[in-house]
TINULUM-626682 format. One record per residue (C-alpha): residue in one letter; x, y, z. Coordinates in nm, 3 decimals. Layout:
TINULUM-626682
> A / X / Y / Z
...
//
This chain:
TINULUM-626682
> M / -3.872 / -0.004 / -5.428
> A / -3.590 / 0.232 / -5.348
> A / -3.286 / 0.084 / -5.178
> K / -3.224 / 0.195 / -4.824
> K / -2.937 / 0.432 / -4.782
> T / -2.666 / 0.316 / -4.545
> L / -2.523 / 0.575 / -4.313
> K / -2.148 / 0.614 / -4.338
> A / -1.961 / 0.620 / -4.012
> P / -1.811 / 0.964 / -3.956
> K / -1.438 / 0.985 / -3.996
> P / -1.261 / 0.989 / -3.656
> I / -1.137 / 1.333 / -3.555
> S / -0.766 / 1.335 / -3.479
> V / -0.640 / 1.506 / -3.166
> A / -0.390 / 1.694 / -3.385
> S / -0.672 / 1.860 / -3.582
> I / -0.847 / 1.997 / -3.274
> L / -0.514 / 2.118 / -3.135
> R / -0.439 / 2.312 / -3.456
> K / -0.787 / 2.465 / -3.449
> H / -0.760 / 2.556 / -3.081
> F / -0.418 / 2.720 / -3.112
> K / -0.500 / 2.862 / -3.459
> V / -0.179 / 2.732 / -3.613
> A / -0.105 / 2.531 / -3.928
> T / 0.154 / 2.312 / -3.753
> L / 0.209 / 2.227 / -3.388
> H / 0.588 / 2.232 / -3.370
> Q / 0.588 / 2.571 / -3.193
> L / 0.398 / 2.441 / -2.893
> V / 0.592 / 2.422 / -2.567
> T / 0.507 / 2.148 / -2.317
> A / 0.568 / 2.089 / -1.948
> S / 0.472 / 1.776 / -1.755
> R / 0.478 / 1.607 / -1.414
> S / 0.445 / 1.239 / -1.326
> F / 0.273 / 1.116 / -1.012
> P / 0.254 / 0.774 / -0.841
> I / -0.049 / 0.557 / -0.892
> A / -0.185 / 0.633 / -0.544
> A / -0.207 / 1.003 / -0.635
> R / -0.477 / 0.942 / -0.895
> V / -0.780 / 1.063 / -0.700
> D / -0.603 / 1.364 / -0.546
> L / -0.455 / 1.450 / -0.887
> Q / -0.793 / 1.450 / -1.059
> T / -0.957 / 1.653 / -0.782
> A / -0.685 / 1.918 / -0.785
> L / -0.661 / 1.935 / -1.166
> L / -1.036 / 1.976 / -1.222
> D / -1.052 / 2.243 / -0.951
> I / -0.764 / 2.442 / -1.106
> L / -0.909 / 2.421 / -1.458
> S / -1.261 / 2.522 / -1.352
> S / -1.145 / 2.812 / -1.133
> K / -0.877 / 2.965 / -1.357
> F / -0.980 / 2.883 / -1.715
> Q / -1.270 / 2.855 / -1.953
> V / -1.282 / 2.493 / -2.066
> V / -1.395 / 2.491 / -2.432
> H / -1.338 / 2.122 / -2.503
> E / -1.316 / 1.798 / -2.305
> S / -1.285 / 1.452 / -2.455
> G / -1.126 / 1.115 / -2.415
> V / -0.826 / 1.004 / -2.621
> Q / -0.799 / 0.673 / -2.804
> A / -0.540 / 0.511 / -3.031
> G / -0.585 / 0.177 / -3.202
> Y / -0.235 / 0.044 / -3.142
> A / -0.096 / 0.264 / -2.864
> F / 0.053 / 0.079 / -2.569
> Q / 0.280 / 0.359 / -2.454
> T / 0.215 / 0.671 / -2.249
> F / 0.038 / 0.943 / -2.447
> T / 0.221 / 1.276 / -2.491
> F / 0.135 / 1.589 / -2.688
> S / 0.417 / 1.501 / -2.927
> M / 0.241 / 1.174 / -3.003
> L / -0.101 / 1.341 / -3.026
> S / 0.034 / 1.599 / -3.273
> V / 0.107 / 1.341 / -3.543
> E / -0.154 / 1.248 / -3.806
> R / -0.116 / 0.906 / -3.968
> D / -0.293 / 0.571 / -3.976
> H / -0.416 / 0.473 / -3.631
> C / -0.316 / 0.811 / -3.487
> P / -0.477 / 0.919 / -3.157
> V / -0.833 / 1.047 / -3.199
> I / -1.086 / 1.212 / -2.973
> A / -1.336 / 0.978 / -2.808
> P / -1.603 / 0.984 / -2.537
> V / -1.474 / 1.062 / -2.189
> E / -1.416 / 0.734 / -2.005
> Y / -1.436 / 0.669 / -1.632
> E / -1.355 / 0.383 / -1.396
> D / -1.418 / 0.331 / -1.026
> V / -1.120 / 0.360 / -0.791
> D / -1.136 / 0.221 / -0.438
> I / -0.989 / 0.446 / -0.168
> G / -1.134 / 0.259 / 0.128
> E / -1.454 / 0.463 / 0.159
> L / -1.813 / 0.339 / 0.130
> V / -1.833 / 0.445 / -0.235
> P / -1.545 / 0.428 / -0.488
> V / -1.434 / 0.744 / -0.667
> R / -1.524 / 0.789 / -1.034
> C / -1.195 / 0.866 / -1.208
> L / -1.113 / 0.978 / -1.561
> K / -0.903 / 0.775 / -1.799
> S / -0.697 / 0.942 / -2.078
> T / -0.853 / 1.289 / -2.117
> V / -0.765 / 1.611 / -2.301
> W / -0.893 / 1.960 / -2.220
> L / -0.869 / 2.272 / -2.435
> C / -0.884 / 2.588 / -2.226
> K / -0.867 / 2.967 / -2.260
> Q / -0.759 / 3.237 / -2.019
> Q / -0.821 / 3.582 / -2.166
> R / -0.608 / 3.566 / -2.484
> Q / -0.403 / 3.270 / -2.368
> S / -0.478 / 2.921 / -2.504
> L / -0.383 / 2.606 / -2.317
> A / -0.417 / 2.230 / -2.371
> V / -0.404 / 1.983 / -2.081
> L / -0.355 / 1.607 / -2.102
> L / -0.418 / 1.356 / -1.822
> T / -0.304 / 1.004 / -1.904
> P / -0.172 / 0.686 / -1.737
> V / 0.198 / 0.602 / -1.738
> M / 0.220 / 0.268 / -1.918
> S / 0.479 / -0.007 / -1.877
> H / 0.502 / -0.377 / -1.953
> S / 0.341 / -0.449 / -1.616
> G / 0.049 / -0.212 / -1.678
> V / -0.029 / 0.130 / -1.533
> T / 0.248 / 0.250 / -1.298
> G / 0.145 / 0.613 / -1.247
> W / -0.027 / 0.917 / -1.395
> V / 0.109 / 1.214 / -1.587
> V / -0.026 / 1.564 / -1.653
> E / 0.113 / 1.755 / -1.949
> M / 0.050 / 2.119 / -2.044
> A / 0.088 / 2.252 / -2.400
> L / 0.107 / 2.626 / -2.474
> P / 0.206 / 2.831 / -2.778
> G / 0.552 / 2.992 / -2.767
> K / 0.832 / 2.981 / -2.512
> E / 0.698 / 3.290 / -2.336
> S / 0.394 / 3.087 / -2.226
> H / 0.605 / 2.816 / -2.061
> A / 0.595 / 2.995 / -1.723
> L / 0.215 / 2.959 / -1.705
> G / 0.236 / 2.583 / -1.750
> E / 0.503 / 2.553 / -1.481
> E / 0.296 / 2.768 / -1.245
> I / -0.006 / 2.539 / -1.287
> L / 0.204 / 2.228 / -1.234
> R / 0.360 / 2.369 / -0.916
> E / 0.013 / 2.444 / -0.780
> L / -0.090 / 2.090 / -0.871
> E / 0.211 / 1.943 / -0.688
> R / 0.139 / 2.155 / -0.381
> R / -0.218 / 2.030 / -0.355
> I / -0.136 / 1.666 / -0.426
> S / 0.145 / 1.661 / -0.168
> Q / -0.122 / 1.646 / 0.104
> A / -0.219 / 1.298 / -0.031
> L / -0.555 / 1.302 / 0.143
> S / -0.711 / 1.000 / -0.029
> Y / -0.488 / 0.740 / 0.136
> R / -0.363 / 0.932 / 0.439
> G / -0.384 / 0.721 / 0.753
> K / -0.495 / 0.406 / 0.569
> V / -0.338 / 0.065 / 0.522
> I / -0.266 / -0.012 / 0.157
> S / -0.084 / -0.252 / -0.073
> L / -0.031 / -0.276 / -0.447
> E / -0.244 / -0.523 / -0.639
> K / -0.143 / -0.737 / -0.933
> A / -0.268 / -0.649 / -1.279
> D / -0.518 / -0.937 / -1.291
> N / -0.766 / -0.763 / -1.063
> Y / -1.120 / -0.895 / -1.112
> S / -1.297 / -0.678 / -0.856
> G / -1.439 / -0.441 / -1.118
> K / -1.250 / -0.150 / -0.965
> A / -0.933 / -0.002 / -1.109
> G / -0.623 / 0.155 / -0.965
> S / -0.406 / -0.138 / -0.847
> V / -0.408 / 0.003 / -0.492
> R / -0.589 / -0.204 / -0.231
> V / -0.709 / -0.053 / 0.095
> H / -0.709 / -0.301 / 0.385
> K / -0.967 / -0.297 / 0.661
> L / -0.755 / -0.404 / 0.956
> R / -0.921 / -0.482 / 1.286
> S / -0.870 / -0.223 / 1.557
> V / -0.634 / -0.345 / 1.830
> S / -0.601 / -0.173 / 2.168
> R / -0.294 / -0.179 / 2.391
> E / -0.470 / -0.418 / 2.630
> Q / -0.505 / -0.667 / 2.343
> V / -0.129 / -0.672 / 2.276
> I / -0.018 / -0.951 / 2.509
> L / 0.358 / -0.915 / 2.536
> P / 0.601 / -0.893 / 2.827
> E / 0.589 / -0.545 / 2.976
> K / 0.955 / -0.479 / 2.888
> T / 0.883 / -0.569 / 2.525
> L / 0.584 / -0.334 / 2.517
> Q / 0.788 / -0.050 / 2.663
> L / 1.067 / -0.110 / 2.411
> L / 0.810 / -0.106 / 2.131
> E / 0.653 / 0.219 / 2.244
> R / 0.987 / 0.396 / 2.293
> N / 1.091 / 0.305 / 1.941
> V / 0.760 / 0.382 / 1.772
> T / 0.517 / 0.619 / 1.943
> E / 0.777 / 0.817 / 2.139
> F / 1.011 / 0.832 / 1.840
> I / 0.735 / 0.969 / 1.618
> E / 0.638 / 1.227 / 1.881
> Q / 1.000 / 1.343 / 1.891
> R / 1.064 / 1.316 / 1.514
> E / 1.016 / 1.685 / 1.434
> R / 1.255 / 1.796 / 1.709
> L / 1.509 / 1.531 / 1.604
> Q / 1.498 / 1.666 / 1.250
> K / 1.565 / 2.020 / 1.373
> L / 1.870 / 1.883 / 1.552
> G / 1.994 / 1.742 / 1.222
> M / 1.919 / 1.379 / 1.309
> S / 1.759 / 1.110 / 1.095
> V / 1.380 / 1.076 / 1.092
> K / 1.392 / 0.731 / 0.934
> K / 1.385 / 0.422 / 1.152
> G / 1.404 / 0.046 / 1.103
> L / 1.264 / -0.218 / 1.338
> L / 1.297 / -0.596 / 1.320
> F / 1.027 / -0.808 / 1.482
> Y / 1.150 / -1.164 / 1.532
> G / 1.032 / -1.473 / 1.714
> P / 0.857 / -1.806 / 1.666
> P / 0.545 / -1.821 / 1.445
> G / 0.220 / -1.718 / 1.610
> T / 0.371 / -1.496 / 1.880
> G / 0.188 / -1.176 / 1.778
> K / 0.412 / -0.998 / 1.527
> T / 0.134 / -0.935 / 1.275
> H / -0.114 / -0.866 / 1.556
> T / 0.121 / -0.595 / 1.688
> I / 0.146 / -0.438 / 1.342
> H / -0.233 / -0.403 / 1.345
> Y / -0.198 / -0.227 / 1.682
> L / 0.070 / 0.011 / 1.551
> A / -0.137 / 0.096 / 1.241
> S / -0.431 / 0.192 / 1.462
> Q / -0.203 / 0.404 / 1.684
> L / -0.056 / 0.607 / 1.395
> P / -0.356 / 0.786 / 1.239
> E / -0.137 / 1.032 / 1.046
> H / 0.076 / 0.757 / 0.893
> T / -0.009 / 0.559 / 0.584
> T / 0.084 / 0.192 / 0.627
> L / 0.218 / 0.001 / 0.326
> L / 0.200 / -0.379 / 0.351
> I / 0.457 / -0.567 / 0.140
> T / 0.426 / -0.944 / 0.129
> A / 0.691 / -1.187 / 0.005
> E / 0.537 / -1.223 / -0.341
> Q / 0.532 / -0.845 / -0.389
> V / 0.903 / -0.773 / -0.346
> G / 0.928 / -0.728 / -0.724
> L / 0.725 / -0.409 / -0.673
> M / 0.978 / -0.268 / -0.425
> D / 1.057 / 0.036 / -0.640
> E / 0.688 / 0.129 / -0.671
> Y / 0.639 / 0.079 / -0.296
> M / 0.933 / 0.305 / -0.209
> Q / 0.803 / 0.573 / -0.444
> L / 0.464 / 0.549 / -0.274
> A / 0.617 / 0.561 / 0.074
> R / 0.799 / 0.885 / -0.003
> F / 0.490 / 1.034 / -0.164
> L / 0.264 / 0.939 / 0.127
> Q / 0.511 / 1.010 / 0.410
> P / 0.497 / 0.995 / 0.702
> A / 0.454 / 0.625 / 0.632
> M / 0.510 / 0.288 / 0.794
> V / 0.651 / 0.028 / 0.553
> V / 0.584 / -0.327 / 0.669
> I / 0.777 / -0.611 / 0.502
> E / 0.658 / -0.947 / 0.632
> D / 0.882 / -1.256 / 0.618
> V / 1.178 / -1.038 / 0.522
> D / 1.408 / -1.339 / 0.538
> L / 1.268 / -1.444 / 0.201
> I / 1.447 / -1.151 / 0.035
> A / 1.711 / -1.058 / 0.294
> R / 1.852 / -1.401 / 0.367
> S / 2.227 / -1.464 / 0.364
> R / 2.387 / -1.349 / 0.040
> T / 2.549 / -1.690 / 0.005
> S / 2.209 / -1.842 / -0.069
> I / 2.112 / -1.584 / -0.332
> N / 2.153 / -1.738 / -0.675
> N / 2.001 / -1.491 / -0.919
> P / 2.050 / -1.122 / -1.009
> C / 1.686 / -1.032 / -0.942
> A / 1.701 / -1.145 / -0.577
> E / 2.031 / -0.961 / -0.534
> S / 1.874 / -0.645 / -0.679
> M / 1.574 / -0.662 / -0.442
> L / 1.802 / -0.706 / -0.143
> N / 2.024 / -0.413 / -0.246
> K / 1.721 / -0.189 / -0.302
> L / 1.588 / -0.268 / 0.044
> L / 1.928 / -0.209 / 0.204
> N / 1.974 / 0.121 / 0.023
> E / 1.633 / 0.248 / 0.127
> M / 1.695 / 0.156 / 0.490
> D / 2.054 / 0.280 / 0.497
> G / 1.960 / 0.632 / 0.397
> L / 2.162 / 0.645 / 0.075
> R / 1.875 / 0.834 / -0.086
> E / 1.712 / 1.154 / 0.038
> E / 1.584 / 1.162 / 0.394
> A / 1.217 / 1.074 / 0.448
> A / 0.986 / 1.023 / 0.745
> L / 0.963 / 0.646 / 0.707
> L / 0.927 / 0.373 / 0.966
> F / 1.037 / 0.031 / 0.838
> V / 0.898 / -0.270 / 1.024
> L / 1.042 / -0.605 / 0.917
> T / 0.916 / -0.938 / 1.048
> T / 1.076 / -1.282 / 1.044
> N / 1.039 / -1.621 / 1.206
> R / 1.400 / -1.706 / 1.114
> P / 1.637 / -1.428 / 1.224
> Q / 1.935 / -1.661 / 1.182
> D / 1.876 / -1.661 / 0.804
> L / 1.894 / -1.284 / 0.767
> E / 2.168 / -1.102 / 0.581
> E / 2.417 / -0.973 / 0.840
> A / 2.426 / -0.624 / 0.690
> L / 2.049 / -0.595 / 0.739
> A / 2.028 / -0.754 / 1.081
> S / 2.313 / -0.581 / 1.260
> R / 2.424 / -0.262 / 1.082
> P / 2.298 / 0.059 / 1.247
> G / 2.093 / 0.271 / 1.013
> R / 1.926 / -0.030 / 0.857
> V / 1.776 / -0.193 / 1.164
> D / 1.794 / 0.040 / 1.463
> Q / 1.618 / -0.194 / 1.704
> A / 1.545 / -0.566 / 1.704
> I / 1.245 / -0.663 / 1.918
> E / 1.196 / -1.024 / 2.022
> F / 0.846 / -1.170 / 2.037
> P / 0.889 / -1.465 / 2.274
> L / 0.649 / -1.747 / 2.347
> P / 0.410 / -1.622 / 2.618
> D / 0.498 / -1.687 / 2.979
> E / 0.246 / -1.804 / 3.237
> D / 0.101 / -1.457 / 3.293
> G / 0.088 / -1.396 / 2.918
> R / -0.096 / -1.723 / 2.857
> R / -0.352 / -1.632 / 3.120
> K / -0.416 / -1.294 / 2.955
> L / -0.435 / -1.452 / 2.608
> L / -0.681 / -1.710 / 2.732
> K / -0.914 / -1.443 / 2.868
> L / -0.874 / -1.235 / 2.551
> Y / -0.959 / -1.520 / 2.314
> A / -1.225 / -1.681 / 2.532
> G / -1.469 / -1.412 / 2.424
> K / -1.800 / -1.460 / 2.607
> L / -1.724 / -1.813 / 2.728
> K / -1.762 / -1.877 / 3.099
> I / -1.450 / -2.038 / 3.248
> S / -1.377 / -2.110 / 3.612
> E / -1.044 / -2.015 / 3.765
> K / -0.966 / -2.385 / 3.812
> V / -1.008 / -2.454 / 3.438
> I / -0.807 / -2.143 / 3.353
> A / -0.520 / -2.268 / 3.571
> T / -0.537 / -2.608 / 3.399
> I / -0.522 / -2.454 / 3.052
> V / -0.231 / -2.225 / 3.150
> T / -0.035 / -2.528 / 3.272
> K / -0.112 / -2.746 / 2.972
> T / -0.019 / -2.477 / 2.717
> K / 0.335 / -2.421 / 2.840
> N / 0.567 / -2.325 / 2.547
> S / 0.265 / -2.267 / 2.323
> S / 0.216 / -1.966 / 2.098
> A / -0.064 / -1.712 / 2.112
> A / -0.197 / -1.860 / 1.788
> L / -0.235 / -2.204 / 1.949
> I / -0.418 / -2.061 / 2.249
> K / -0.654 / -1.871 / 2.019
> E / -0.738 / -2.187 / 1.825
> L / -0.769 / -2.387 / 2.148
> M / -1.045 / -2.155 / 2.271
> R / -1.238 / -2.191 / 1.948
> R / -1.192 / -2.570 / 1.934
> A / -1.293 / -2.611 / 2.300
> A / -1.603 / -2.400 / 2.233
> Q / -1.696 / -2.642 / 1.954
> Y / -1.661 / -2.938 / 2.194
> M / -1.884 / -2.751 / 2.438
> M / -2.150 / -2.696 / 2.170
> R / -2.138 / -3.061 / 2.067
> A / -2.199 / -3.160 / 2.430
> G / -2.493 / -2.918 / 2.451
> G / -2.329 / -2.690 / 2.703
> D / -2.451 / -2.351 / 2.827
> D / -2.147 / -2.142 / 2.722
> T / -1.951 / -2.275 / 3.020
> L / -1.617 / -2.434 / 2.933
> T / -1.517 / -2.741 / 3.133
> A / -1.190 / -2.930 / 3.167
> A / -1.337 / -3.212 / 2.953
> H / -1.398 / -2.971 / 2.663
> V / -1.040 / -2.846 / 2.687
> E / -0.896 / -3.201 / 2.707
> G / -1.088 / -3.302 / 2.394
> A / -0.964 / -2.999 / 2.202
> L / -0.603 / -3.049 / 2.310
> E / -0.611 / -3.416 / 2.215
> E / -0.730 / -3.328 / 1.867
> M / -0.487 / -3.041 / 1.819
> L / -0.168 / -3.182 / 1.966
> F / -0.193 / -3.556 / 1.907
> A / -0.457 / -3.661 / 1.652
> G / -0.303 / -3.446 / 1.378
> G / 0.053 / -3.552 / 1.442
> S / 0.364 / -3.336 / 1.479
> L / 0.290 / -3.141 / 1.161
> N / -0.042 / -3.020 / 1.296
> V / 0.131 / -2.898 / 1.613
> K / 0.375 / -2.694 / 1.402
> L / 0.092 / -2.551 / 1.191
> L / -0.079 / -2.428 / 1.507
> G / 0.236 / -2.266 / 1.645
> G / 0.288 / -2.519 / 1.921
> A / 0.609 / -2.688 / 1.807
> E / 0.766 / -2.646 / 2.151
> A / 0.452 / -2.742 / 2.345
//
């Protein structure tokens, strides 16, 4: 019985070999390259623009993925032109889903090479991620053409690409943050789009003077930004929201994000300050943008308490961005803190870094009444019970009043009520919240002064 023949796996085809064949040259040293790097949030817009340019201006004769067994750096045509063990080879085109906050994620290419022709002109295009120790930090497009006289064509294509990408349509008007590398969602991109609840002006319960100050320094400033720029004035602004926990600082940020449809909002939490450089790059790319740094005292506290170079570097980077030492950009910085006394003096008081501090006080009697009605939802409450709650919640935060309404509703359900809140339900909830849990529970609920 004849032995079965085993099929030999075909030898991988190196990228260098297809480049030589495409350009009809024995060696690739005469190729001239031009490249542009883009931030990670430009990925979808970059792919859309690049594919449109290639399909409309060139005949694409080859498209494939690129793989290298031991490559952990950014691919370049110089790297692809070398043939040796484990050199880059052509591979199937790979895709991964990228979330941009729409119903369906966008199918995006990974490392890809195209060979194109335009009349007698040959061109090679490479799209590949920018790699670093922390993972993918951006995307790069590189053009390769034969001879220095062809360099102008590559630059022309890249300028057109930059022009289209500058509109940044994928994330315009959305609320985003950078994700850590260990993302298990199944989607790629390291950019998370947040679905913030819509907040109307009536739902922002603050003293009227505070609201007016907020609107003058945000909505009116943005309306006047273009004219201010023509007058040679800065279009960058820094605001500091300060006050006790639970007084509506984050709630107000949700309101501002919904009021600025043309602005992209970048949320930076305390654990993400190490990504400050990437965030600032994104903010300039996506401008006009609102950069929100919550609990800023964790990185901008008094310099005397900073005891490592990394913390000092993060503080300096934030100060430089806010002080306008780099090129001017249409950025609105919003910093929040519960402990303004811990802030670095240069950040808290120097003009050009924080232009306006806005206090978020504990709600007064009128504010507590409005908050109660806002958070009561569809509960039925008599004016007598409302007056009792307003009195008993003196020096309480909005957060405590919100939780009180939910807890009182639970007491009502336990008693078999008909959606009508009574004084007994409120008394039971207050007893549990302010006394049964001890002083720590009061602080957790934002009622330390109650």
